[in-house]
N, C-alpha and C positions, 0 to 999 in steps of 0.2 A: 734701261736700268744701269746705274753705275756700279762699279765693283764694290765700293764701300757699303752701299745699301744691301747688295747681295750678301756680302760677308756678314753684316749685322743680322740679317734674317737667318742665315745658315747657322750662326752661333746660337741664336735663340732656339732654333728648331732641334739642334743636335746637342743634347745635354746629358747629364747623368753618366758621363764617362763612355758614352757610345762612340764607336769608331766607324768613320766613313770608309767604305771600301771603294766606292766609285760614284762619280757625279756625271750625269748625262745632261748636257746643255744643248738644246736645239732651238734655232730661231723660230719664234711663234708658238713654241710648245712648252708645256710645264717642265720645270726642272725636276729631274728624278734623282733620288739619293738611294744608293744601295748600302745598307749597313749589315751587321751580323745577322739581324733578324729578317732580312729581305729588303725589297724595294719599296720606297716611299715617295710621295709627292711633296714638294715644298710649297707651303701656302703663305700668302702675303701677311698673315697675322703672326708670322714667326713660329708656326707649328708645322708638323709634317704628319701625313697620314698614309694609310695603305694605298698603294699605287692603283689597285683595281677600283678604288672608290673615288678617284679624282674627278670622274665625269659628273658626279653629283655636286662637286664643289669647284668646278672648273673656273667659275667667276672669281674665286679666291686664290687660285693657283698662281704661283710666280711664273710668268711667261718670259722666257729668254728673248733677247733681241740682239741685234748686231753690235750695239754699244757694249753690252755685257761681254760678248765673245771677244770683241776687239780689246777691251780693257784687260781681260784675263790673259790673252795672248801677249799683250804688252808687258805685263808683269812677269809672265813665264819666260819671256825672252830678254828680260832686263832692259826693256825699251829699245831693243836692237833687233827687231823682228827680221830685218833683211839679212842679218848674220846667220839666221837659222833656215835659210832658204832650202838648203840641201835636205835637212831633216824634215822640213815641212813637205818637201817633194816625196818623202818616203811615207808620209801620212801620220807622223807623230813627232812630238818633242819629248826628250827626257830632261827633266829639270833636277836641280839640287835636291838631294834626298832620295833620288831614284824614282820619283813620281813620274808617271807617263801621261802625256796629253795626246790622245788620239784626235785626228782632224779629218773632217770631210767637207767637201765643197766642190768648186769648179777646178778640175785638173787642167794645168797648162802643159801641153804636150809638144815637145820639140824632137823631131827625128825619131819618133816612136817611143820616146822616153818622157816620163813625167818629170818636169823641171821643178814645178812648185804647185801650190794649190791657192787659188784666189777665191774671193767671195765665200769665205768660210762660213758654213751654216750649222755645223755640229761639232761639239767637243765631247770627248769621253775622257774624263780625268780619273785615272786609276791610281789610287793611293798605294804606294809601295809598302809592303809589310813582310817582315820575315817571321817565320815560325821556327825558332831555333829548337832543335830536338825532335821535330816531326819525323825525321828519318831514322831516329835512333832504333826503333823496333823493326824497321824495314831492312836496314843495312845487313844485319846478320844473315838474312836469307839470300843476300846477293854475293856472299863470300863463299869461297871454298878454301878452308884453312885461312891463309893470309893473302889469298889471291882474289881480287875483285873480278867478278864474272861480267862479260858483256851483257848490258842490261838495257831494255827498252821500256820506257814508261808510256802507257797508253791511256788516254782519257779524252772525253769530249771537251770542247772549249769551256774554260771557267771552272774546271773541276779540281784544280790545285796541282797540276803536274809541274808547273814551273816552280812553285813553292817547294815541292818535294825535291825536285832536281837541285835547286839551290842548296838545300840543307844536306843532301847527299854529297854534293861537292865539298861543302864545309867539313862534313864528317871525314871524308876520304883525305882531305887536305890536312886536317888536324891530326889524324891517327887516333887510336884508342886501344882498348883491351884486345882487339883483334889483330893489332900490328902497328907498325910505324906509318906515319903519314906519307901520302903519295903526292907526286907532282901532277897536278891536274891542269890541263890546258882547256880553257873555256872559249869557245867561239860564239860570240854573242852578237849575232847580226842585227838584232832589233833592240839591243840594249835592255833586254828584259831580265836577264839572269843576274848580272852583276850591277845593273843600273848605273853604269859609269856616267860621271859628270866631269867634264874636262879631263877625261882619261883616268879618273880615279874611281874605283868601285865603291859604290855607296852601300852595298850589301856585304856582309861578312862571308867570304868564301874560304876563310882559313889562311894559314901562312904559306901554303905551297901551291896556290892557284895563280895562274897567269891568264890574263884576259886579252883576247883580240876583239876589240869592240867595233861594231858597225861594219864588219867585213862579211861579204857573202860566205855562206857556210862552207861550200866545197873548197873554195880558194883558201879560206881561213884555216881549215883543218890541215891542208897540205903545208901551209906556211908554218903552223905550229909544230907539225911533225919534224920539219927541217930545222927549226930554230930553237925549240924549247925541250925537245926530247921528253915528252910527257909519258907518265905511267898510265894515265887515264885521259881520254879526250871527252869533253862534255859539250853537247850541242842540243839546242831546243828546236822543236818542230822541224825535224828533218823529213826528207821524203823525195826530193828531186833526184833524178838519175845520177847527176854528178855528185850529189851529196852522198848517195849510197855507195858509189864507187870510191869516194874519198874515205868513207868509214871502213870499207873492205881493205883499202890500201893500208890504213892505220892498223887494222887488226893483223895484217900480214907483216907489219913492222914490229909486232909485239906489243902494241899499245891497246889497252882496253877501252871500250866505248861505252859511254853513258849517254843515251839519247832519249828524246821524247817524240811522240807523233800523235796527231789527233785521230781518235777512233773510239768506237763504243766498246770494243773488245778485240781479242785476237782474230776472231772470225771476220770482223769488220775490215781490219787492215789486210787480211788475206785476199780480199776482193780486188786489191790493187796489185797488178802483175809484179812490180818491182819488190814490194814487200812480201808477196807470196813466195817469190824466189828466195828471198832472205830467210824466210821461215823454213822453207823446204831444205835449204842448205844448213839449217841449224846454226846460223851465224850468231844469234843471240841465245845465251844460256838462261836468261831470266827475263820474264815479262811481268811488269807490275801494272795491273789494271785498276783504274780509278773510276768511280761512278759519278755521273753528273747530277744525280738525284739529290734533292734536299740541299745540303750544304757542301762546299768544296772539301776535299780531303778524305773522302770516304773510299777506302781501299777495298775492292771487291775480292782480290786474291793475287797471289804471286805464283807464276807458272814457270816450268822449266822448258828446255828446248823441244821436248815432245808434247808440250802444251798440257802437261799434267800438273795438277795443283801442288805447290810446295808449301804454301801457307794460305789458310782460308781467311775470310773476312773477319771472323770472330777473334782472330789473333791481333786485330787492330781495332780496339774498342773505341778509340777517340778520334774524332774528326778534328781537323786543324784549320778549317775555314774561318 
């Protein structure tokens, strides 16, 4: 299938102002579309239906092939796929607008390092979207007077932690009734927070945010501490031993930390020795826990360094997924 045909069917299927969140394209498999109301299958008559029902209509499902994947990648790389070899080796491309194309296929390994990916068989196109204001009711619970408290966002994958992180950065950078804006250094190893394209952030992080894009988190945090003198350091999906050491170093330098980690709750991350030690040392003063149930953006609660609840779920009535 060529890209033009695919685009036409997709436009027919997604109408009435519905917003696509994610496209899953796999060779020989039905194209799956995730929208606000859940996952759907794309059908060849220009419609889409519930994903769980596709087996009954599989003969009408749009099956992806290598031509489609190759065509999409050519467009995403501005027909210069070779220029994106390093990004492909990391398993994704970030394109204009901050949209991210995840890639799976045959890894080409040299000296123990993945150089690139060949025979690409799967794409996961994640449509970037900001939810401005989603952190507005959260931030007051993360402040002590005009001081931002070291904060860890905990959530399962896909539960909205990066969206919340991004808006917290914007709020801190802009300032508000709680006080003046802060200098926020963002270490964006996977280009997910700022969604930089050619070095320019595609997402609004406010006027006082500086981004180190595509840099390993531990190294990037130390670089930003030396060069940008941040009030707050923000990092997504932290957890490695070197990353934890870098966060501690930053705290000792008087910098506040805003980080995220995958986990179901505080008890879940406590199962990991490094995070258990962080919790026992009361490194973080606030824990924001999000639920992976139903839709992204559901906050279970906010907890202090003693793991006692500061704000309950009913304080955050609106999801932002």
